[in-house]
N, C-alpha and C positions, 0 to 999 in steps of 0.2 A: 773217332775221335778227332784226326789231324782236320775232317771240315768243322765240328762243330767249332775248333780254336779258331778255322778260318771266319766262320761268323761271325767269333765275338771280337777278333782282332777287324775283321771288317766295319762292327758297329762303331768303336773307338776309333776306328781313323777317321770315320767321316764324320761325328762328334766333333775331332779334333781340328779337322776341313772346317768344318761350319766356323770354329770359333778362330781360327786363323784369318778368314774374309770377314770377322767384325761380325758375326750375327749375336753375338751375346750381350752387345749394346740395343739390342733391338727386341731378342727374343731369348726369354731362357732357356740352359743348356744342363742335360746332367752332367753332376760333377759329385765328385766325395771331397769332403773339407775336413780338414784335422783343425780342430780346437782346442784348451787347454790352456791353464794358469802357465804362466812361466816357470821354467825351468820343470817340468810336468813328465818331459821325456818327449814330446814331439819330433824333435830332431832325429834323436837317435832311432823312436819308432821306423822312420821312414827312411832311415839308412837300413833296418834290419830287411826294412820289405824289397829295398832296390838291392841290396845286399852288395853295396860299397860305402866306403867309407867317403862322403865328400861336402857335407855341410860343415859350415863355419864353427867354431867351437872357442869357448872362453866364458867367465863372469857374467853378470848380467845379464841385458835383454842382448841377444846374439840374433834372432829373427827379427829383422826391421822394415823387413818387405815380405808381402804375399809371396809365395813360393808355388809356379804350377807348373808340377812336375809331371810329362808323359812318359810312363816307363813302356816300351818297345819288347818284346822278346822275340829271341832272333833263334832259329831253331840252330838244333847242333849237328846234323846235317846239312847245315849250308856255310856255317862258321865253325871255327873252331872254339876249345870247351874256354871257358872267362875271356872271351871275345867283348869288351864294351868298349863303347864311346858315348859322346854328350854334345849335343849343340845346342846354341842359347838361340832367341828367335832373331834378336837383335845384335847378333853378330856374324852378319852373312852365313856362311854355310860350314866353319870351323870349326874342323872334329875335334873333341879333347877327351886323349885317350888317357892323360895322365890326369884322376881326379884329384888329384893335389893343385893343380891347374883350375879343374873344374870350381875349389872351393875357393882361390884366390879371386877367379871370374865375378862369383858369386858378391865378394866380398866388393870387389871393385865398383859394379852396377850398383849394387846398397848405398857406396857411401858416395857415389853421383847423384845420386837421385834423395837419399835421406840424409845425406850428409857424414861425415866421420867423427860426430859427438854423439850417437847412439841415437841418434831422430828416428822416427818411426813414421813412415808413409804408406799410402793404399796406393800404391802404385806393383803392379806384380811383375815379376819374375819370370819367364819363362823357359824352361827346361826341357827339353827330347833325352831322354837315355835310353840307349839300345844296350843292350845283355845278352846273354844267352842264359843267365841266372835272374834276367829280372823278368816278372810275370809282368800280364800285359793290363795296366791300368794307369787313371789319370785322377790323380789326386791335387789340392790344394793345401798347403802347411803356410797357417795363417800367424803373423805374430803372436806370443802369447801374452794371457792378459795381465797387465802390471799394475799393480797398487800403487805403488811410489816412484816417484820420476829418481831418476839419479843423479846424484849431486853431481853439479856440475857439466850437466851435458845437456842438448839440445829438448830434453823431453819437459813438455810443458805441465804444469799443476795440473791439469785435467787429461794426463795419460791414462787415468782407470779407463774414462769417459772416450776417452779416444780407443783403445783399443777396444774394449766393448761395443762402440757402436761399430765399427771394423770388422766384426766376428758378427755380430748382427746381420750387418751388408750381404756379408757372403750366405749366411744360412739361411736367411728368412724367405728366400726364394723354395716353392715347395718342390722344385725339382733337384735339390742338392742333396745330399746323404750325408750326416751328419756324425764327423767320426771325433767322440768323445774320450778325448784322451785324459786319464784319472790316475794319481796316485795311489798303492793299495797303502799307504801309508796315514792317508788322509781318511776324514769322514765323506762318506759319498753324502750327505745332507747337506755340507756346506760348499761339496767340489761347484767350483763356478762354470765347468766346461756342461754337467749336466743341468745347472739354473737355465743356462742359457738355451740349451738344446731342448728343455721341456717348454722354454718360454715360445720359442716359435713351433715348436712338435710336442701340443700338450700330452697325444695319444703315444709319443715314441714310437712312430709308423716308421719313420725313415732315421730312426737314431741306431748307432749300433755302438758299446760301450769297449774300450780297451784299458785292463787295466793292468800300469806300469811298475816297475820298481817293486815287483811283489817277492822278492827275494828280500828286501832287505826291511822286512816287518819285524816289529817287535817277537820277542823269542814268544812261545805259545800262543800266537794267532795267524790266523791266516784269513784267506781273502774269499772261502768255498761260498759264504750267502753271497758275496758278491759278484762272482762267475755265475751262480745260478741265477740270480735276478730274484730273490729274496728280497731285497731293501728296496729296490727302485727297479720295476721291471722296465723291457724294451724290446720291442717286437724281434729285433736281431737278437738282442742278447748282448753279452758282453765276452771278452776274451782276454785270459790271461798272458800275459808276455815279460820273459826276462831278457833281458837288454846287456848290452856289455857294462862294465865296472869302468868308473874311470881310471883307474887300474890300467884294464885292458885298452881303451881309448888311450891312453899314452905309451900303452906296448904295443899298440897298432896290431893289434890281434884282427883275425882278417875277419869277418862278420859270418863268412861260411863257419866257420869254426866254432863260431860263439852261437850260431843255431845249433850246433848238434851238441854243444854243451847243454845248451836249451832245451832240447829233446830229452836228453839223459836226466837234468836235474827234476823236469816237471815227471818223468816216468817214477822213478825213483823219492819221489816226496813223499811222506806220511799220508796227505791227505790229496792234493792231486793227481798222485798216479792211481789214486781210486775213484776220481770224478768221472762222468761219462765222457768218450770223443767228444769233440769240437768247442773246450773251452778252454784249452791252453795251448800255446804255441802258434810261432809265428808262422808258420807254414798254411795252420788253421784260418788266423785272423788275413793273411792273401788268399785263401781260397774261398772264407766270405766274402770278402770286399768284390774280386771277382764277380761272383755269385750276383750280389744286388747290384753291381752298377750294369752286367749284362742284363739284368732283368728289367730296370730302371731306362736303359737306352731303347731297349725293344718296345718296352709299354709305350713311352712320351713320343716314341718316334712321328705316330700317323699325328700327334697334335701337333708338332711343333713344323712338320709339313702343313699342314692345314693353315695355323697359325701365319708359315710363309705364303701362300697363298692368298692369305685376306688383305696382308698388307701391302703385299704387290700390287692388288687391286685397288687398295686405298691409295696409297701414294701414286698410284697411276694415274686415277683419276684427279686427284689437285694438280699431278703437274702435268697433266692436259691444261683443266683450267688456268692454271697461272701462264699457259701456254710459254714459246719458246724465247723470251725476250722480245724486245722490243727494235722493230726492223730503222736500217739505216736510212735505206732509199725512202725520197719522198713521196713517190707513187705507194711503197707499200704502207706509210705511216697516214697516208690518207684513204687506203683500204683497212685499214685497222679501223680508226676512227669510222670507219661510215658504218664495217661491221656491227661493233661497239654501240653504235648509235639505233642502228635500225634494231638488233636483239634491244634494245630496251624498248624501245616502241613499240615493238612487236609482242613485248611482255606485256608492258603495258596496257595495249588492247585485250589482248588473251585473256589475261586476269579479271579485266574488267567484263567482258563476251560471257567468262570462263570455259573458254577453249582451250582442250590439251593441246600441248604442243611437246612433242616429243625432244626434239632436238634442244629446246630451250631449257629441259630439265637440269641440266648440267649447271646452271644458276640457281635451282629452286634450293637445293641443302644449303646454301647459305645466307636465306631469306629469314629474316629474326620473326620468332615469333609464330612460326609456320607448325604449328602442333595440330593435332584432330583436331582442337576444340576452336582454333581461329578461323574465321570466313574470309576468302578474296575482295579482294576490293571490290567486283560486282554487288557480290553479295552481299556486302556490309551496305553498298547504293543504296539495293533493291530494299532490304533491311528498313534504311530510313524510309525511304519513299512509302512503304507499306503502313510504317507505324505514325505517316504526315495526318496530322489530327484523328487521331482512330479516339481521344479522350470528348471528342463531340460528335462522336456517331450517336450513340444513344440520350443525348442531354433534349431537354426538354425545355425550350429558354422559359417557357411562362409558367414553369412548375416554382418560381421565385415570385409570381405574379398574382396579386389577389383578384377578386371580381373589381375591387373598389378601385384598383387601381388602373383597369382597361376602362372601366366607366369614366377615370376622372378625368383620363386622356382621351378618351369622345369628346366631353363635353370642352374639354381645354380647347380642342382643336375646331371646333362649331363655330369658336367664337362668337359672333353677332348675326350668324345666319339664322335661318329659320332652325326651331328643333326639329331631331328626328330621322337627319338625313347627315350620317355620319361623314366625314371627310380622310379620302386615303391616305391624309398627311397624317391619321391614326397609326394608323398600321407602319409608315415609315417609319413613326415616333418611337414605337415600340419595336420596334425592328433591327434598328441603324445601333444600337448599341452593342447589341450582340453579334453584328454583323462585322462588326471592326474588331471584334478580340480576333478574327480570320486573319491580322495583316501580321501582327509577330509572328506564329507560329510559321505561318509561310516564308517569311525571311529570314528566320534562323534553319530552316529545311534547306536555303540554300547555302548557308556556311556551314550546315554538317556536313554535305554531301560534298561539299571545296576543302573540307579537311580531312573527308575519306579520301577523297583525291589525292590530298599533298602528303598525307602517310604513305599512299602507295606507292606515290614517284619516292620518296625517300627510302622506302624498304630494297626497291627496284636497283635503284641508283648504288646505291651503296654494294648491291652484290652483283649487278653487270658490271660497274666500272670500278669494283674491287681493289684492281689490280692499279691504276692510279688515280689518287684521290682527287687530284686536277682536276681530272677531266668529270669525275663523280660530283664536283661540289659548282663546277659550270654547269652542267646538264641540270643538275637537283635545282639551281638556281632560275635556270631559264624555263624550266617545267613551273615552278612554283609564278614566274614572273605570269605565266600563261593562264594558269589559274585564277587567279587573281584577277585578272582582266576580264576573263569570259563570266567568275564570277560575278562583278560590278555591272553588267550588263546584263547578266540573268537575273539579279536582285532587280532591277531596274523594270525589266519585263514583268517579274512576278508580281511588283506592289501596282503594277497600274493595270494587272489582272484581276489582283483584288479588288481596286479599285469600281471597278467593273462592276464587282458584284453588289458594293456597297454604296455607290453613287445612281445606282438606276433598278429599280425591282423589275423582275419579267423574269415569266414563265412561261415556258411550253408545254411544260410537264401535262402529259395527259391523265394522268391520276389526277395531280391536282385541281388540273378545269373540271373536272368531271365533278371532283366531291366537293368542290370548294369555290366557285366560277360562279355561280346562281345563290339565291339564299332559298332555293327549295328547298333544302337539306332543315333550315332550319322550322320551316311551319311541317315539315312530316316531324320532327321533335314535339312541336306545338299540339297537333292534333292528338287528342284523346284513345288512346286504342279501343276498339269497338266491343261494348259487353258481352261478356258469353253469352251466347245462347239456350236459353234455358229450353230444358223440353217438357212443353204444356201445350196444351191446345189451345187451337186460336181465342182470342178474346170478344167476348163480345161487346157489343156497342156500346152498352153502358160501362163496362171496364174499362175499355180505351178514353171514355171518356174521363173518367174518375182521375187514369192516370195521367191524363193528361194535364188539369186542373191540379193536381199536386206537382209534377215539376215548373208548370211557371209559376208555383208559387213558390218552389225551392230558389228558382232560378230570380226572383225579384227579392228573395232575402238574402240572398246573397252577394247582388249586385248592391243595394242600398245598404248593408254592411260594409262592401267592399270602397264605396261612395264616400261612407263618412271616415274610415280608416285613410285613405287617401286623401282628404279635406285636413286630417289632421295631423300626419306626419308628409304632408306636402316636401317639406322643406329637409327633410331627412332623410327620403327615401332615394334609388335610382331612376334615374329617367327612362333607360334600357333593362329590358327584362334580361331572366340570368338564362335564357337558349340562345339571345345574339351576343351575349359575352362570352359564352363556351363555343359560338363559331366562330370569333375573333380569336379566341386562343389557341384552337385545332388549324385555322389559318395560317398564325405565327410559327408553330411547331413544323405545319407541314413545309414552309416557304424555307424557315432554316434548315432543315433537313435535305430540302435540293438542295441549297444553296452548300453547303458543308459536300456532300456527296459530289457537285459539282467541280467544288474549287479541288478536292481530292484527287479529282482526275487531271484537271489542268494545269495546278501547278506544279507534279511530278512531269506530265508528260513537258513544257517549258524548262523546268530544271534538267533534265534529260535530253534536249533539244539543243539547247542552246549552251548551256555547262558542260556535258559530259560529255555527249559526243562531239562536240567543236574542240574540246582539249584533245581528243585521239584523233580528230582529221587535224588540227595543225600542229601536234609535236612534231614528228620526225621533218618536216618541211623547213619550221622553223631553225629546227636542232644545228638539221646539218647547214644551212646555210650563214649560222653565227660560229658555228665550229669550224667549218671547212676553209681556214686561214693557216698559210705554209706558215706565218711568225708565229701564229699561238700553238704549231704541231705540237714540238719541241716541248713546251711545257707542259701542253694538256697529255700526254704521253710520259711523262716521265715519273718510273718508278720507285715506289720507295726504298730504304735501304730495307727494312725487313720482310719488303716483299722478296727483295734478289736474294739474300740469305735465306727466305724460306726455299724457295727454288734450288740453291746450292745443294740445301742440307738435303733438300727429298730427293735430287739427281746421287748426292751417293749414298743414303740409305736402298733407292730401287738399285742402284748397283748392286751393292751390299745382297739384297736381297734375290736377285736375278741370277750372283752365283751360288747362293745359297741352295737355290732350286737345282740349278746343273749340278752341284753335290749329288742334291738326293737322286735326281733321275739317270746319273751318269750309269749308274749298276742298276739294273731290273729285279737282283735278288732283293734288293732293300725292301720293294715293294711286297715281297712274297712273303718276308721276313715281316712286315708291319702288319701286313692284314691275318697274319698267322698268328701275331700277338693279341690284335682284336679279336680272333675266332677262339682264344683262348679265356679269352677274360669274359666273355660271353657265356662258357662255359663248364667256368668256374665254378660251381657253390657253396657254402659254407658249410662244413662239416656239423653236425650237430654236437656228435663226441669222436674221441678218439678213438680208429679203430686198434680191433684188434690185434695183437703180433703174430707172427704167424710162426707156424714151427719152423725149426732148423731144418735145413736141406741135406746138410753134412759136406755140402759144399759150395764152390763158387760160382754162384749166377752167370756165366759167359754172356747169355743170351740175354740176362737184364740191364747187364753192362752195355751191351751193344744197341739196346732198346733207348738205355738213358739217354746215350754220344747222342743216337739217330732222333729221338723226340726234343732233344734241347738244340739241336740245329734245326729242326720247322717250327720251333715255338712253342713247344709242348713237353717240354721237360716237368717233370712233377717232381713233389720236393718229398723228403723224408718223413715218415709219421711217427708213429710209438716210440722208435728207440731210443733216440733224445729225451724226451720225457720222462723217462724211468731213472726211478734214484738207483746210487750205486749198488750193486750186486749184493755188497752184505747185509744192507738192509730191506731185498727186494725179495719176493717170491715168484716162482717161475712164473713164464707169461704163460695164459690161457691158450690153451692149443700144441700146448709142447709136450713132449712125451716125459717117462722119467729122469730125472737129470739133464731136464731141459737146460736151454742157454738162460745164461743170467743177465743177458741183455736181448731183449725182443729182435730179433730182426728183422729189417725191411726188406722188400726186395725196392724197394722205389730207387732211381737213382741207378739203374746197377751195382745196389749194394752189395758186397760180396756175404754170404751164409757162413757165420763164424760157428756156426754148429753148436757142442756141450762146452761150456767153460766152466771149470771149476768155480765153486762158488770163492767168493774173497779173493779174487785173481781177474787181474784187467786185461783185457783181451790187447795183442800188438797193434798199432795202429800209427806207424810210420808215416813221413808226410805224403807218401803215394796212395798212401790207405786214404788220409782224407784229403779225395781228391775233390777237385770241382764239383765233377759230373760222377764221381764213384762214389765209395762206400764214405765212412765219418760223418754219421747223424749230426747235427746242430744240437747244442746243449741245452737241457732245460724246460721247461714248459712256458719262457719266456723267449726263448731260443730255438725253439722247433720248427724245422724248417716249413713245414705245413702252415705256420705262421707265418716265416719270413714269405711266402710266395704264394697263400691261400692256393696250391695247388693238389687236385687228387691224382693219388698214385696210380701209375703204371698197373694196368692188369697181366700178372704176367704167369703163363701158362707150361710147364713142362722145361723148366730152366735147365739148360746140360750143364753137367758135373765137371768141375776140374779137381786139380788133385790139392790145388793149394789158394787159399782166395785172397793169398794178398801175392801171387803173382801176377801185377797187371804193370802196362803202360804207367809214369808219372802223368798224374792228370793235372800237378800245379804248372807245370810251361809244356805240358800237350806234346813233348817230343815220344 
């Protein structure tokens, strides 16, 4: 049992140390937060848990600053009974043994920050209490939700919104356990504490309800349904507590005496005395809170360690990029400038050429628009060059020319010369308008490539020179000037190349020379195809003579007919035949296709060489010559304030993360606890139904108790099962599997629970605080507070447990002594 509490204390100490180093600013840590309305009894409840009277008292709003309370249990073997002292975080190491002074110090610190006129401020007070009768816990007491500001105070009209927002700020963290305090004499459906808890925890997985003022309910009423979770169920259920009355507080009745009276009052009550164990009493609440906090810390420890390592890597990478600040010596400044310019130029070249440079990848994370769909500078340039004149590839320039247009062009360019000999000017007249269309896309291609280079330069300059805006502005301006200068010279070269294709018609293309270099294709086209050979016998001489006469007659007839038609329409008909026009049409289309193909090759080559490669070759040399000036280095290397502030913040954050990592790696047993928790979560499977109750053994299962303690110490502590879900003994039959006169309460062997044997109907077995232990007996209440629901763990399979004479003679599990 002592080793189990050592693990519990170890986890709480680790979490407290992580808070001390400031880790809660960056990573949320497990904690218990007490919430409720003003005067709901939160402060009295916390005093009952601590066992000391130390919180400020008075009318109206008393708790005006969050109180982060860390409780450390002292072993009675090392300290005297009732030894206790308190230490404030911001008051050096002074020990307060008089808890009246603790109350005065809380009031003083509250007035210093929140003012003496009832102001409320979200600035926590950290108080550590060491006591032999205090449990190992860590919780936060928040100011109660206040609806109306106190007259004449510093409270604003939006005091309700202020207190609600403060409460939500603490409980919205998924690693925070919500301790919702609600008075029993108030309807649960209008409870602000439950409403806020359900707002951030709709399923009630990390909420536990505490019913206060249960002793001042109206006569004839009770909180039985509330405690059993029949109205608003919570996973961890509800616990009813009876606290000191105002008269007890005024008479300074000790908390320990009040706890004894609380137990006697619940045991003798007509309703609460018959409830299942684990639903009422401050010791039960302490036991449950300690279990939940222990499980939460053990569960989230691996996640916290992982988050610390991830944040450390991210912060370190960003600090490496920001560097160690600007050097003072001139030589070091020149070296820094030289390195930055070299990196910028290398990234410019490598991005265009598509080369991967691992050394320069640290800048890539800060490049804008570096998603999976964006292309690098080189890919963009290649895409522009590939798309150049793509629309002209499948275009036939004579598609819109009719035969009359071509014939008219031939006749126009014959002039007064002898007809029948077409001039080469006809071809040029028809081809030039279409060839001139290639000039504008060529110049646009130059501008598009230059724009792509300009955009690339902007992205790289902002990434590489991010620390030094002045240098980024100068380097980018010079780069743009170089691109503009080379673009103008490239544009002149491209225009001259396109002018060559327009001004001089020539080609050595073999296919054109073979297919269109002579008039032979036209004659081949005019020659009629040979008639199909008929399979017949050789004609006789008479038949041949008759056939020749017939053919000659038809030829004379057609010739005369065509001559008459030609004379009638000589002024309206074309002078050149259809095959001749068709040949001209094919030659125009073939020559234009050859010209487009040649321009698509020559213009991109000129742009790539005279613009892209020229900028790459001249960039680094000109930048270094212009920026390497001693009088300009101080201005260029001046860091803006936000960069210096970012470095300072990241350095502080890295120190916190390093200290937190040191806390977690200091003790190797923490890793074992974390691994055991992970294995336990993987092995935990939800049970389809509650298991059958085990028959009573008639004695205490000491073996089970030892197994439960060892299981909890190794992260394998199971939860109690069906005993807590049973209704009162007066309304429940004997459990299945029990013999005649079996136990009124099913007995679970989980957690080393004692086997209570046969209990007479209508009675309630005695359950002192030691029996309602953290890792011993005392099952959790009701179906909503079944410990199987709390931890979702399977019970240990016990066999042949040893017998003891008294099931209640066990060491106290409340404080581990």
